[in-house]
VOKE-836307 format. One record per residue (C-alpha): residue in three letters; y, z, x. Coordinates in steps of 0.02 Angstrom, whole numbers, padded with zeros to 5 digits, always signed. Last residue first. Example, Ala and Ser with C-alpha at 12.3 -4.5 7.8 and 13.67 -1.06 7.14 Angstrom:
<nuros>
Ser-00053+00357+00684Ala-00225+00390+00615
</nuros>
This chain:
<nuros>
Gly+00169+00276+02497Glu+00303+00154+02559Val+00371+00114+02387Val+00391+00293+02329Arg+00430+00341+02510Thr+00599+00255+02490Asp+00652+00120+02612Arg+00635-00036+02503Ile+00709+00051+02351Ile+00857+00111+02455Arg+00885-00062+02528Ala+00876-00143+02356Val+01006-00022+02286Glu+01121-00054+02435Gln+01110-00244+02415Ala+01131-00234+02225His+01291-00133+02238Thr+01402-00211+02104Phe+01264-00266+01986Val+01140-00122+02000Leu+01289-00005+02023Gln+01365-00043+01851His+01357+00141+01805Asp+01496+00182+01928Ala+01491+00177+02118Asp+01488+00285+02274Leu+01299+00283+02282Trp+01193+00440+02279Ser+01012+00447+02335Thr+00886+00569+02265Thr+00712+00640+02299Ile+00601+00723+02170His+00486+00849+02255Pro+00607+00989+02207Gln+00561+00973+02021Glu+00648+01120+01937Arg+00799+01127+02052Val+00793+00938+02066Leu+00811+00916+01878Arg+00958+01035+01861Glu+01047+00953+02008Val+01021+00784+01925Gly+01094+00847+01761Ala+01240+00930+01847Arg+01286+00764+01929Trp+01298+00678+01759Asn+01393+00822+01678Arg+01518+00817+01821Asn+01537+00629+01795Phe+01568+00651+01609Ser+01697+00787+01642Gln+01782+00677+01772Ala+01808+00532+01653His+01997+00512+01639Asp+01995+00369+01765Val+01855+00364+01894Gly+01715+00276+01804Ala+01582+00347+01687Met+01443+00355+01817Ala+01560+00403+01957Thr+01439+00467+02091Ser+01306+00342+02039Met+01123+00388+02050Ile+00969+00319+02135Met+00823+00433+02091His+00656+00438+02183Ile+00493+00492+02103Pro+00321+00514+02181Arg+00177+00522+02055Asp+00108+00675+01966Ile+00204+00656+01804Lys+00178+00780+01662Arg+00322+00896+01711Tyr+00442+00748+01707Gln+00408+00725+01521Asp+00451+00906+01481Leu+00613+00886+01577Ile+00655+00744+01458Gly+00696+00859+01313Ser+00886+00844+01304Arg+00864+00667+01370Ile+00785+00615+01206Thr+00931+00680+01105Asp+01059+00589+01212Ile+00951+00432+01204Glu+00955+00439+01013Leu+01144+00448+01013Asn+01146+00301+01133Leu+01030+00204+01018Asp+01139+00238+00867Leu+01294+00178+00960Ile+01209+00017+01016Gln+01148-00014+00838Arg+01323+00015+00770Gly+01399-00106+00895Thr+01275-00238+00842Leu+01123-00288+00944Leu+01086-00470+00987Val+01117-00461+01174Gln+01133-00629+01262Arg+01120-00648+01449Ala+00988-00786+01453Thr+01104-00890+01343Gly+01106-00934+01157Arg+01236-00803+01115Gln+01339-00753+01268Thr+01508-00763+01180Glu+01447-00642+01047Gln+01428-00515+01186Gln+01614-00485+01183Ala+01605-00432+01000Ala+01460-00315+01039Leu+01561-00238+01180Asp+01712-00211+01068Asp+01604-00125+00937Trp+01530-00025+01080Met+01700+00038+01137Ala+01761+00075+00961Arg+01608+00183+00923Phe+01626+00268+01092Gln+01805+00319+01058Pro+01766+00373+00879Leu+01623+00483+00943Val+01728+00569+01077Ser+01763+00732+00983Glu+01596+00733+00894Ser+01504+00736+01061Ile+01426+00585+01143Phe+01373+00627+01320Pro+01257+00769+01273Glu+01277+00925+01381Pro+01165+00997+01517Thr+01115+00821+01574Pro+00929+00791+01591Asn+00952+00620+01674Ala+00828+00481+01636Gly+00960+00356+01696Asp+01063+00298+01844Ile+00922+00205+01933Leu+00750+00285+01924Val+00621+00234+02054Leu+00447+00285+01998Gly+00278+00287+02083Ala+00106+00209+02083Val+00108+00182+01895Thr-00034+00167+01768Gly-00124+00323+01826Pro-00059+00436+01690His-00003+00344+01532Arg+00105+00459+01427Ser+00205+00537+01568Ala+00224+00371+01659His+00283+00282+01502His+00407+00420+01462Val+00480+00417+01637Ala+00491+00226+01642Leu+00574+00217+01471Asp+00705+00341+01529Ala+00736+00236+01684Gly+00748+00078+01578Leu+00884+00162+01475Ser+00986+00161+01638Tyr+00887+00054+01762Gly+00700+00072+01784Val+00589+00038+01934Leu+00400+00056+01910Val+00295+00042+02068Pro+00141-00050+02011Ala-00033+00007+01953Ala-00150-00142+01963Glu-00206-00284+01848Leu-00047-00299+01749Asp-00040-00357+01566Ala-00039-00178+01501Met+00123-00145+01594Val+00213-00282+01497Ala+00151-00216+01329Ala+00196-00038+01380Leu+00373-00092+01422Asp+00394-00172+01250Ser+00317-00018+01167Leu+00449+00089+01251Phe+00583-00023+01177Ala+00513+00013+01003Glu+00499+00199+01040Phe+00681+00207+01095Ser+00736+00115+00940Tyr+00786-00059+00888Arg+00700-00116+00730Asp+00682-00281+00638Ala+00670-00375+00801Ala+00759-00519+00888Ser+00663-00623+01012Ala+00668-00602+01200Leu+00770-00729+01298Gly+00906-00607+01346His+00901-00448+01243Gly+00848-00418+01062Arg+00680-00351+01119Leu+00679-00300+01302Asp+00684-00437+01432Phe+00564-00449+01578Thr+00548-00433+01766Val+00392-00423+01874Val+00416-00418+02062Asp+00279-00448+02192His+00371-00354+02327Asp+00450-00373+02500Arg+00570-00520+02484Arg+00553-00509+02296Leu+00664-00354+02297Leu+00817-00455+02345Gly+00787-00581+02207Ala+00763-00443+02079Leu+00928-00363+02129Glu+01021-00527+02115His+00943-00577+01948Leu+00970-00410+01862His+01096-00482+01737Ala+00979-00629+01705Gln+00832-00514+01675Thr+00937-00429+01542Ser+01058-00285+01517Asn+01135-00215+01358Leu+01018-00064+01357Gly+00923-00052+01519Pro+00814-00167+01620Cys+00638-00125+01683Leu+00592-00192+01855Val+00404-00190+01884Leu+00345-00187+02065Ala+00179-00251+02134Arg+00157-00231+02322Gly+00186-00382+02430His+00259-00555+02403Gly+00372-00625+02270Gly+00356-00685+02091Arg+00341-00637+01909Ser+00446-00677+01757Val+00414-00610+01582Pro+00482-00661+01412Ile+00444-00539+01270Thr+00408-00612+01098Val+00421-00492+00952Gly+00313-00451+00800Asp+00240-00293+00876His+00170-00393+01022His+00181-00566+01099Ile+00195-00580+01287Thr+00278-00731+01365Phe+00261-00824+01529His+00361-00873+01683Arg+00281-00883+01854Met+00382-00891+02014
</nuros>
């Protein structure tokens, strides 16, 4: 394993690289870090030269004066620019959206995409006015819980309001993400959860999630999909299955 840092845009991004085989970049999502993805990364290193990193304000990365989709996208671009060959790009949640936008803007820099429970062109936004107070309270609670991780490799420095604002921004970005998919000429495989929002009182969210994938595949039938009987925590709770799917997909084999 090699550990090093990349400095760009006023932030320091910690990067880890190790394993054997084809290069693979694993991009975390909002509120997740290299440490959270440790099991999945370890499994992938059996067959791949895996690069992991922390987004600004996450894990061992430094804090920043702005947290936005474009800012996180610049973090991914900085990591990708340091590579000598086009890797398979695997993104989880927000990381999947970042992967799609990076691939659409920088043709030839990726060999293929694996998108885990993100980058979904859902027919309806997830955060409507009616559920806004519920989500605001949930992310305030999450930010308070994350205070206990300060100073560790699992820390997240964002406030509840910043997390909410980013999710609202992601909703808007996903409303136009089909345009980004149209610009990508590399193989894409999606690994999606059947119960993204859980199983209790969340069926409308889960239907919206599945409808988004069905919408995408109707327009882009070359995109292949796998569904896991799990919620949005699938990279943590089903790391073995996720690694197996990534290992077996034509995106990696091609």
